[in-house]
Every structure is written in structure tokens, then in C-alpha cells.
C-alpha positions in Angstrom: 2.0 41.5 11.3 1.2 41.0 7.5 4.1 43.4 6.4 6.4 41.8 8.9 5.6 38.4 7.5 6.4 39.9 3.8 9.5 41.5 5.8 10.5 37.7 6.9 10.3 36.8 3.3 11.9 39.1 1.7 15.0 38.7 4.3 15.0 35.2 3.6 14.3 34.6 7.5 13.1 30.8 8.2 10.6 30.7 11.3 8.5 28.1 13.3 5.1 28.6 14.9 7.3 27.8 18.0 9.8 30.8 17.3 6.9 33.3 16.7 5.1 32.1 19.9 7.8 32.9 22.0 8.4 36.3 20.6 5.0 37.7 20.4 2.7 39.3 22.7 0.3 36.1 24.1 -2.9 38.2 23.3 -4.0 37.7 19.7 -0.8 35.4 19.0 -3.0 32.8 16.7 -4.2 35.8 14.8 -0.5 37.5 14.7 0.9 34.0 13.7 -1.8 33.9 10.8 -1.3 37.5 9.6 2.7 37.0 9.5 2.2 33.8 7.3 -0.5 35.5 5.3 2.5 38.3 4.6 4.9 35.6 4.1 2.9 34.3 1.3 2.1 37.6 -0.5 3.9 37.9 -4.1 4.2 41.0 -5.7 1.3 40.7 -7.9 -1.2 40.2 -4.6 0.1 43.2 -3.1 -0.3 45.6 -5.9 -3.9 44.2 -5.8 -4.1 45.1 -2.3 -2.1 48.4 -2.1 -1.1 51.0 -4.6 2.6 50.5 -5.2 3.2 54.0 -4.2 2.0 54.0 -1.3 3.5 50.4 -0.2 6.5 51.7 -1.1 6.5 55.3 0.7 4.9 52.7 4.0 8.0 50.7 3.6 10.4 53.5 3.6 9.4 55.4 6.8 9.1 52.0 8.3 12.9 51.1 7.7 14.0 54.5 8.3 12.2 54.1 11.9 13.9 50.4 12.6 16.9 51.7 11.5 17.4 54.8 13.7 16.4 52.4 16.7 12.6 52.5 17.0 10.9 49.1 18.1 9.1 47.5 15.1 5.9 47.7 16.4 6.1 51.3 17.4 7.4 51.7 13.5 4.5 50.5 12.0 2.6 52.4 13.8 4.1 55.8 13.1 4.5 54.9 9.3 1.3 54.1 8.9 0.3 57.6 10.5 2.8 59.0 8.1 3.8 61.6 11.0 
């Protein structure tokens, strides 16, 4: 969800809590919204402090490849994280 928030920021997508509540699974919806907002607010320096740049860019590449190939975003995150 943090990565989704960052992606929404990079793509300049505006959203509201209501939009997110409609789109997200009901389980842990408040936690997921908080994580999305956290990711949305991250800047490059904050990300570098959390994750080495090489690891972040490789994850993003794996994620983007899977999403562009038609994999659902939630599954793409799991697959990209597993490096498989």
C-alpha cells in the first residue's frame, strides 16, 4: 500500500478517502488508507533513507512489468517482492 501511494503521487492521481474505501477490501481499510497516504507523502530522500536505491528501482521494474502484463496490482506486489 505504501508503494501504491507513491505510485499515485508520481502519476499525479488525486484521490479521497471515500474513493479508497470504495476500491479497497474492507478488511484493514483504515490501515491501508494510512499506508497509501504515507507512501503518497514520501519524497526521494525519505525513500533512500528507507530502501537502497538499487533495491527500490528493481522492485519497481518487476512490479511495472507484471502490471503491464495484466497481473492484478496486489498480486504484482507479491510477485515483485518475491523476486520471482
